[in-house]
Each structure stands twice: as structure tokens, then as C-alpha cells.
PLY file of the C-alpha trace (Angstrom):
ply
format ascii 1.0
element vertex 261
property float x
property float y
property float z
element edge 260
property int vertex1
property int vertex2
end_header
162.27 -41.60 -124.74
158.84 -41.54 -123.18
158.11 -40.12 -119.94
155.81 -40.24 -118.10
154.24 -36.12 -117.11
152.10 -34.69 -114.48
150.63 -31.35 -113.76
149.19 -30.56 -111.04
147.82 -27.27 -109.36
149.27 -26.52 -105.89
147.43 -24.72 -103.06
144.46 -24.29 -104.75
140.86 -24.28 -103.97
139.90 -24.98 -107.94
140.85 -26.70 -110.98
141.85 -23.58 -112.39
143.72 -22.01 -109.11
147.00 -22.21 -107.30
150.42 -22.72 -109.04
150.68 -25.01 -111.35
153.31 -27.27 -111.39
154.97 -30.68 -114.00
156.28 -33.13 -111.69
158.23 -35.87 -114.21
159.36 -39.70 -111.90
162.86 -40.64 -113.71
164.39 -43.48 -113.09
167.91 -41.51 -113.69
168.89 -38.34 -113.47
168.67 -36.78 -117.94
171.10 -34.16 -118.21
171.30 -31.21 -117.13
170.92 -29.02 -120.08
167.59 -31.42 -121.13
166.06 -31.34 -117.88
166.00 -27.23 -118.61
164.83 -27.42 -122.36
162.08 -29.66 -120.95
161.15 -26.88 -117.88
161.46 -24.37 -121.24
159.20 -26.22 -123.11
156.29 -27.19 -120.34
157.01 -23.22 -120.03
154.87 -23.62 -115.71
156.78 -22.22 -112.75
158.59 -24.65 -112.01
158.89 -28.15 -113.15
159.94 -30.93 -110.80
162.37 -34.03 -112.13
162.91 -36.63 -108.64
164.86 -40.13 -108.63
164.96 -42.61 -105.84
166.93 -42.40 -103.76
166.90 -45.97 -101.57
163.48 -45.56 -99.13
163.91 -41.64 -100.32
164.13 -39.41 -103.60
165.75 -36.49 -104.50
164.03 -33.76 -106.57
165.27 -30.60 -108.26
163.61 -27.87 -109.55
163.71 -26.16 -112.55
161.98 -22.51 -114.13
161.74 -22.15 -117.83
165.56 -20.16 -117.55
167.40 -21.95 -114.40
167.61 -23.75 -112.10
166.37 -22.97 -108.06
167.82 -24.50 -104.96
164.51 -24.43 -103.05
160.61 -24.53 -104.40
157.48 -25.41 -102.48
154.49 -25.64 -104.49
156.64 -28.16 -106.74
157.40 -30.34 -103.98
153.64 -29.67 -103.03
152.87 -30.56 -106.10
155.53 -33.38 -106.14
154.30 -35.31 -102.83
150.43 -35.36 -104.63
151.24 -37.49 -106.71
153.33 -40.37 -104.99
150.15 -39.96 -103.02
147.89 -39.89 -105.25
148.90 -41.19 -108.63
151.73 -44.12 -107.60
150.84 -45.96 -105.09
152.59 -44.15 -102.34
151.88 -45.76 -99.58
153.60 -44.25 -96.13
152.14 -40.70 -94.54
155.42 -39.07 -95.15
157.67 -38.68 -98.03
161.09 -37.00 -98.23
162.68 -34.95 -100.60
166.75 -34.14 -100.45
167.10 -31.45 -101.96
169.87 -28.65 -102.73
168.59 -27.34 -99.26
167.85 -30.24 -97.18
165.50 -32.80 -96.79
161.99 -31.90 -97.39
159.70 -32.98 -95.63
155.82 -33.60 -97.32
152.98 -35.53 -94.62
149.44 -35.96 -95.32
146.58 -34.10 -92.70
143.62 -35.39 -92.27
141.54 -33.10 -93.65
143.17 -33.62 -97.45
145.53 -30.91 -97.35
149.66 -31.53 -97.35
151.65 -30.55 -95.04
155.09 -28.53 -96.15
158.41 -29.32 -93.50
160.58 -26.60 -94.79
163.98 -25.20 -93.54
163.00 -21.58 -92.23
164.47 -18.18 -94.01
165.49 -16.13 -91.62
165.78 -11.79 -92.58
167.47 -8.58 -91.35
166.91 -5.23 -92.32
168.31 -3.13 -95.47
168.47 -0.37 -96.98
165.67 0.97 -99.92
167.32 0.10 -102.93
166.35 1.86 -105.83
165.49 -1.21 -108.21
163.08 -1.99 -105.48
161.43 1.08 -105.43
161.65 2.06 -108.81
160.19 -1.37 -109.33
157.31 -1.33 -107.44
156.74 2.73 -107.56
155.68 2.62 -104.02
157.70 3.30 -101.51
157.99 0.54 -98.77
157.39 0.12 -95.04
160.52 -2.04 -94.36
162.90 -3.58 -96.35
164.56 -7.31 -95.75
166.49 -9.22 -97.27
166.70 -13.46 -97.00
169.03 -15.82 -98.66
167.00 -15.48 -102.66
164.83 -12.42 -101.57
164.10 -9.50 -101.60
161.03 -9.01 -98.79
159.38 -5.57 -98.62
156.99 -4.44 -96.04
153.19 -2.45 -97.34
150.66 -0.24 -95.68
147.46 -3.10 -95.86
145.81 -5.57 -98.34
144.99 -2.73 -100.88
148.51 -1.61 -101.70
149.71 -5.11 -102.18
146.73 -5.75 -104.79
147.27 -2.80 -106.75
150.98 -3.05 -107.77
151.35 -2.62 -110.96
155.30 -3.69 -110.70
158.25 -2.50 -114.12
159.66 -6.16 -114.31
162.73 -4.35 -116.29
163.74 -2.11 -113.34
163.20 -5.10 -110.25
165.09 -7.77 -112.53
168.13 -5.74 -111.70
168.49 -6.21 -108.70
170.58 -9.20 -107.44
168.73 -11.76 -106.13
165.73 -13.97 -106.43
163.62 -11.12 -107.16
161.13 -8.65 -104.49
158.09 -10.32 -102.24
155.85 -7.70 -100.90
153.85 -8.39 -98.06
151.19 -6.70 -96.09
148.62 -7.54 -93.23
145.58 -9.44 -94.57
141.63 -8.34 -94.26
140.85 -12.40 -94.76
143.91 -13.89 -93.54
146.73 -13.34 -91.30
148.86 -12.31 -94.13
148.83 -11.32 -97.87
151.54 -11.05 -100.40
152.94 -10.89 -103.86
156.09 -12.50 -105.75
157.31 -10.51 -108.78
160.55 -13.55 -109.70
161.24 -11.68 -113.75
165.84 -12.91 -112.38
164.20 -16.26 -113.00
161.66 -15.93 -115.57
158.25 -15.95 -113.81
157.44 -11.93 -114.23
154.52 -12.91 -111.45
154.64 -16.07 -109.89
151.58 -17.59 -108.88
151.59 -19.27 -105.47
155.18 -19.46 -104.08
155.86 -22.13 -101.15
159.38 -20.70 -100.65
158.13 -16.96 -99.96
156.46 -18.27 -97.03
159.26 -19.47 -95.56
160.70 -15.89 -95.07
157.57 -14.31 -94.43
156.04 -16.46 -91.46
158.86 -16.12 -88.98
158.48 -11.97 -89.93
154.48 -12.28 -89.41
154.60 -14.56 -86.13
156.68 -12.63 -84.34
154.79 -8.93 -85.54
151.58 -10.67 -84.80
152.83 -12.87 -82.27
151.33 -15.48 -83.25
152.69 -19.37 -84.68
149.71 -20.10 -86.79
148.86 -18.60 -89.56
146.80 -17.95 -92.76
148.21 -16.98 -95.71
146.29 -15.79 -99.72
149.03 -14.98 -102.25
147.32 -12.80 -104.17
147.85 -13.26 -107.40
144.69 -13.77 -110.19
145.06 -18.02 -109.78
145.19 -16.77 -105.93
146.26 -19.85 -103.62
145.82 -19.60 -100.02
148.20 -21.43 -97.17
148.52 -22.38 -93.21
151.78 -21.19 -92.13
153.22 -22.59 -88.61
156.53 -21.63 -87.03
157.85 -24.68 -85.24
160.96 -24.32 -83.48
163.44 -23.02 -86.97
160.98 -25.39 -89.41
158.39 -24.17 -90.96
155.21 -25.94 -91.29
153.14 -25.01 -94.67
149.54 -26.73 -95.63
147.53 -26.66 -98.33
145.76 -28.51 -101.50
146.92 -29.25 -104.72
144.65 -30.80 -107.53
145.74 -32.83 -110.71
144.70 -31.36 -113.62
146.97 -33.32 -116.27
148.44 -36.82 -116.68
150.02 -37.43 -119.82
153.10 -38.21 -121.49
156.27 -36.44 -123.49
158.51 -38.12 -126.18
161.91 -36.70 -126.14
0 1
1 2
2 3
3 4
4 5
5 6
6 7
7 8
8 9
9 10
10 11
11 12
12 13
13 14
14 15
15 16
16 17
17 18
18 19
19 20
20 21
21 22
22 23
23 24
24 25
25 26
26 27
27 28
28 29
29 30
30 31
31 32
32 33
33 34
34 35
35 36
36 37
37 38
38 39
39 40
40 41
41 42
42 43
43 44
44 45
45 46
46 47
47 48
48 49
49 50
50 51
51 52
52 53
53 54
54 55
55 56
56 57
57 58
58 59
59 60
60 61
61 62
62 63
63 64
64 65
65 66
66 67
67 68
68 69
69 70
70 71
71 72
72 73
73 74
74 75
75 76
76 77
77 78
78 79
79 80
80 81
81 82
82 83
83 84
84 85
85 86
86 87
87 88
88 89
89 90
90 91
91 92
92 93
93 94
94 95
95 96
96 97
97 98
98 99
99 100
100 101
101 102
102 103
103 104
104 105
105 106
106 107
107 108
108 109
109 110
110 111
111 112
112 113
113 114
114 115
115 116
116 117
117 118
118 119
119 120
120 121
121 122
122 123
123 124
124 125
125 126
126 127
127 128
128 129
129 130
130 131
131 132
132 133
133 134
134 135
135 136
136 137
137 138
138 139
139 140
140 141
141 142
142 143
143 144
144 145
145 146
146 147
147 148
148 149
149 150
150 151
151 152
152 153
153 154
154 155
155 156
156 157
157 158
158 159
159 160
160 161
161 162
162 163
163 164
164 165
165 166
166 167
167 168
168 169
169 170
170 171
171 172
172 173
173 174
174 175
175 176
176 177
177 178
178 179
179 180
180 181
181 182
182 183
183 184
184 185
185 186
186 187
187 188
188 189
189 190
190 191
191 192
192 193
193 194
194 195
195 196
196 197
197 198
198 199
199 200
200 201
201 202
202 203
203 204
204 205
205 206
206 207
207 208
208 209
209 210
210 211
211 212
212 213
213 214
214 215
215 216
216 217
217 218
218 219
219 220
220 221
221 222
222 223
223 224
224 225
225 226
226 227
227 228
228 229
229 230
230 231
231 232
232 233
233 234
234 235
235 236
236 237
237 238
238 239
239 240
240 241
241 242
242 243
243 244
244 245
245 246
246 247
247 248
248 249
249 250
250 251
251 252
252 253
253 254
254 255
255 256
256 257
257 258
258 259
259 260
């Protein structure tokens, strides 16, 4: 069996920036084991699998080791494939997922906008795995649905992080989001998910559903700019809209091909 596959760099400003995701459009679902094997073979942060659902689509995401309930950059990449390679003509596309319906629309400036549910946070204690894993003492620590979010002094503190991934992997969570007020953006971040087979994720759309509510309240503004400070860099525009977070960015196709399984 041959399947078409696309690799798209999401939230990218260049051909080698942002976060690469593989996108596979299926006629019907493959077995969960086979989808996991394909994701492991791709060895990207996420592989998105999509199946038609009447006028909309169903989407599932797999890291090289696990299936996840929500992924922003692979959803942006999937919408890019439909808009640019699969002759999808509407201005908005809806993907149904384990996290509910997710909408992606085209903007006049060429960017795509994710419409995701906000992930609200609660204050929690500074666990030893967090302090030892990051090798710094956070100013604040919060817990979202799947992640711990730590707030540091400034952008330089985020840039200088050299985590111990073995210690971080002991946390009972997807991982750690480290964030601070930015120098050239409203806020910056880095994301560490060794529990999911990704030591550092280049750009994490879903993490911004947790950071955006926090920084919107902290900075008293609903529209914010964000940079994820991985080596590949990710640039995002975020907006709070009631209980939803709008996350906008560019996407660039890197590869079109087919795989034989």
C-alpha cells in the first residue's frame, strides 16, 4: 500500500525554521499500532493522520512514542496541506479531535489561524523534578491540563536553560513549558517533553493555549506576539477570545512524497 505524505514546517519564517510535521491523509483509519510505527519511522515531533468526516475531517496526532490529545503545529501543517495541495476551497477547515472541534482559517496576509480551546492554569508547588530538571528556581509554577508551566525572570534565563531530560521525564505530565517576558515579543518560551519522546519541541502550538491566558492577564492585553526560542525558532501571534485561543503563523511545505507500507 502506498500513501501520500507531506512534511510541512509550521510557524516558520524560512524553509528550515519552525516545527516540521508529517501529514498523512487516509481513506480510512489504519490500526493504532501501524500509525504509531509510521510516526516512529518519520521521527518528527508529530505525524498527523486525517480521515474525512462528512463535510469535515477527523485528526489524530502521534509523536515517535505516543498518541497525544492536542497538537497545534501539526494541525496548522494539516490545514496548509488541504489549502495548498488538496484543492480545499473554503476559507476555514474543521478537524474533529480528542480535544473537540478545531478550526483553522486563512488570513489575508497568508498566515493560518488556529482556533483552539484555552487551557486554564492553577498554581502548584515547585516540585524537585522541576527545579533539578531545569537547574534553576522558577519564579512561579502552574499546572495546566497536561503540562507544568514555569515562569522565569527574563528571556536570557529561557535561552540559557540546559535541562536534565532524565529528571524531567520523571514528572507525571507531558512535560515542562518554560516562559518569560520577551525582549522582541510579548513572551517567549521553550518546551521540554521527554515523556513523549521529544526532549525539546521546536514550536508547540498547544503550549500557547496555556501561556496565552497567563500572559494576557499578566500584560493586560488580548493580542500578543510570541517566540519559541528553540534552535529552529517559532513565531506566533496569539489572541484570547473568550474561552478560545487564536494562534496564527506561517507554514512552508518542505517535502511531498509517498511511502510504501
